[in-house]
C-alpha positions as CSV (number, residue, x, y, z in Angstrom):
1,M,0.0,0.0,0.0
2,N,2.9,2.4,0.8
3,G,4.1,2.1,-2.8
4,M,0.7,3.1,-4.2
5,I,0.7,6.2,-2.0
6,R,4.1,7.2,-3.4
7,I,2.9,6.7,-7.0
8,A,-0.2,8.8,-6.3
9,R,1.9,11.6,-4.8
10,A,4.4,11.5,-7.7
11,T,1.5,11.6,-10.2
12,A,-0.1,14.5,-8.4
13,L,3.2,16.4,-8.2
14,T,3.7,15.9,-11.9
15,L,0.3,17.2,-12.7
16,V,0.8,20.3,-10.5
17,L,4.2,21.0,-12.2
18,T,2.7,20.6,-15.6
19,L,-0.2,23.0,-15.0
20,S,2.0,25.6,-13.2
21,G,4.9,25.5,-15.6
22,P,6.1,28.8,-17.2
23,W,2.8,29.8,-18.7
24,S,2.6,26.8,-21.1
25,G,-0.4,25.0,-19.5
26,A,-1.6,27.9,-17.4
27,F,-4.9,28.3,-19.4
28,A,-6.3,25.0,-18.2
29,Q,-7.7,26.5,-15.0
30,G,-9.6,29.8,-15.4
31,E,-11.4,32.0,-17.8
32,S,-9.4,33.3,-20.7
33,I,-9.9,37.1,-21.2
34,N,-9.2,38.9,-24.5
35,G,-7.3,42.1,-24.3
36,E,-4.7,44.4,-25.8
37,V,-1.5,45.5,-24.2
38,K,-1.5,49.3,-23.6
39,K,1.5,49.8,-21.3
40,I,4.3,47.7,-19.8
41,D,6.2,48.7,-16.6
42,E,8.9,46.1,-16.2
43,G,10.4,47.9,-13.2
44,A,7.2,47.7,-11.3
45,G,6.2,44.2,-12.7
46,K,2.9,45.7,-14.0
47,I,1.0,45.6,-17.3
48,T,-1.9,47.8,-18.5
49,L,-4.5,45.8,-20.4
50,K,-7.6,47.0,-22.2
51,H,-10.0,44.1,-22.1
52,G,-13.6,42.9,-22.5
53,P,-15.8,41.7,-19.7
54,A,-14.0,39.5,-17.2
55,K,-16.8,37.5,-15.5
56,S,-14.3,35.5,-13.4
57,L,-13.2,38.8,-11.8
58,G,-16.7,40.3,-11.4
59,M,-16.1,42.7,-14.3
60,D,-19.2,42.9,-16.5
61,E,-18.0,45.8,-18.6
62,P,-15.0,46.3,-20.9
63,M,-12.2,48.4,-19.2
64,T,-8.6,49.3,-19.1
65,M,-6.7,48.3,-16.0
66,V,-3.2,48.0,-14.5
67,Y,-2.4,44.5,-13.4
68,R,0.5,43.0,-11.5
69,V,2.1,40.0,-13.1
70,K,2.9,36.7,-11.4
71,D,6.1,36.3,-13.3
72,P,7.8,39.5,-14.5
73,A,9.7,37.6,-17.2
74,V,6.5,37.4,-19.3
75,L,6.6,41.2,-19.8
76,K,9.4,40.6,-22.2
77,Q,7.2,38.3,-24.3
78,V,4.6,40.9,-25.2
79,K,4.8,44.5,-26.4
80,V,2.4,47.5,-26.5
81,G,-0.3,46.9,-29.1
82,D,-0.2,43.1,-28.9
83,K,-3.6,41.4,-28.8
84,V,-3.4,38.9,-26.0
85,K,-5.4,36.3,-24.0
86,F,-4.8,36.3,-20.3
87,E,-6.0,35.0,-17.0
88,A,-6.0,36.9,-13.8
89,Q,-7.0,36.5,-10.2
90,E,-8.0,38.9,-7.4
91,G,-5.9,39.0,-4.3
92,D,-5.3,41.1,-1.2
93,G,-3.1,43.5,-3.2
94,G,-5.3,43.8,-6.3
95,Y,-5.4,41.9,-9.5
96,T,-2.6,39.7,-10.8
97,V,-2.2,38.3,-14.3
98,T,-1.4,34.6,-13.8
99,A,-1.1,33.7,-17.5
100,I,-0.7,35.6,-20.8
101,Q,-0.1,34.8,-24.4
102,K,-0.3,36.5,-27.7
103,A,-3.7,36.0,-29.4
104,K,-3.7,34.2,-32.7
């Protein structure tokens, strides 16, 4: 039985690492929001996004907002004017982008 528990834990850990890897599988969990990059502030780790409704964040209307980013390295992967799909979550310190990729 102990061996089965180890296998289950290893499988669960592999799944967590796959889903939380550097943005590759991050869109598996939440609502994807369409937006456009309006400003990037690498020094502050923030991005300004103009986007449509974001039901998962309680935003029923389109708006432009400043978001923190979970991983500041992703700010180098997008530029002002890019159309993107992103996910965000609300926390104690405001809203944080947890995943972002250029829209196709």
